C-alpha positions in Angstrom: 102.2 128.1 127.1 103.9 125.7 125.2 103.4 122.4 125.5 106.7 120.1 124.3 105.3 117.1 122.3 106.8 113.3 122.4 107.8 111.6 119.9 104.6 108.0 119.5 107.2 104.8 120.4 107.6 102.4 117.8 107.5 98.7 118.8 108.0 95.4 116.6 104.6 94.2 115.9 103.7 90.5 117.2 101.3 88.8 115.1 99.5 85.3 117.0 97.7 83.2 114.2 95.3 81.0 114.5 95.3 78.1 112.0 94.5 74.2 111.1 97.9 74.2 109.4 101.2 74.8 109.2 100.9 76.0 104.8 97.9 78.4 106.0 100.0 79.6 109.1 102.8 80.5 106.8 101.0 82.1 103.8 99.5 85.3 106.5 102.5 85.6 107.6 104.0 85.5 103.9 100.4 88.0 103.5 101.2 90.5 106.6 104.9 90.6 105.2 103.8 94.1 103.0 102.7 96.3 106.4 104.2 94.8 108.6 108.8 94.1 106.9 110.1 90.8 107.3 109.2 88.3 109.6 111.9 88.2 111.7 111.4 85.3 114.3 108.1 82.5 114.4 107.9 80.9 117.6 107.6 77.0 117.9 104.1 76.5 116.9 101.9 74.5 119.5 98.6 73.1 119.3 95.5 74.8 120.1 93.4 72.6 122.4 92.4 75.2 125.2 88.4 75.7 124.0 86.5 74.2 121.7 85.3 78.0 120.2 86.7 77.8 116.8 86.0 73.7 115.6 82.9 74.6 113.9 83.9 77.3 111.4 87.8 76.3 111.5 88.6 72.7 112.4 88.7 70.9 116.1 92.9 70.3 115.8 94.0 73.7 115.2 97.6 75.4 115.8 99.0 78.5 117.0 102.0 80.5 116.0 103.7 83.8 117.0 105.4 85.7 114.2 107.0 88.9 115.3 107.7 91.3 112.2 110.8 93.8 111.7 108.7 97.1 110.8 108.3 99.6 113.3 105.3 100.5 114.1 103.9 103.3 116.2 101.9 102.3 118.9 99.3 104.5 117.9 98.7 102.6 115.4 98.2 99.2 116.9 94.2 99.7 117.1 93.6 100.3 113.1 96.0 97.1 112.4 94.0 94.7 114.7 90.2 95.5 112.7 
């Protein structure tokens, strides 16, 4: 009995970047382009003031921004990419 294998679905990678400044977010986004392709779209940056958990390591006034990258990745690649 044969099994019909279906291709693994693909999706665009969206990364949430938390940093003390937009320049750090810009540098992180540029560094990720090598693996994920060009940036397709970015959310508006917003203050990350929901918790003080990261304050000691990263500072008290953090911002967060979402970046969508253009190179599709297979869904089975996502766990390894998050490491």
